C-alpha positions, 0 to 999 in steps of 0.5 A: 166558462159556463154561466149559472142561471140564478135559479139553478145556483142555490141548488148547486151551492147546496150540493156543494155544501153537502160535499164540503160537510161530508169531506170535513167529517170523514177521517179516512179515505172512504167512498162518497155516499150514495145520496151525494152521488145521486145529488151530483147526478141530478145536477147534471140534468141542468148543468154540464157534467164538467161543470158539476165535476169542477164545482164538486171536485169529482172525477169526470169518469166516475160521475159519468158512470153514475149518470149512465152516459155510455159512449157517444150519443147519436148526432141529431140534425134539425134542418134550418132554412136560412134563405128566408131570413133577412139580416143576420143570424146566430146559431148556438150549439151546446155539447153535453161536456159543456163545450159551446159552438157559436156561428153567425152570418157573414160567410157561408161556412158548410154549417152541416160539416162544422156541426158534424165535426163539433158533435163527434 
């Protein structure tokens, strides 16, 4: 489960309350107002889309459209020379959908292959 930074939680909670107020006042099934979609999209700058959708009870597909995510993003690599490190190491990689990959020293897995699979 994703952890929320204490400085980001009030912002998420404020938007969540706005959605709750809007939902409590509506009488019929009506579209979510534009300002609420914009607030949710802004949260995706600091939180994974899945996290925002879960907390605000939104459609992943609909929010993804609203923030302009199209298709898969190209995989970007950064070369790391681990040969100079004495002792252990740990690598963390986060995907936009909130998935997290953690690797550490102890064996020699083909790191590039694992990352490529994780990010695709």
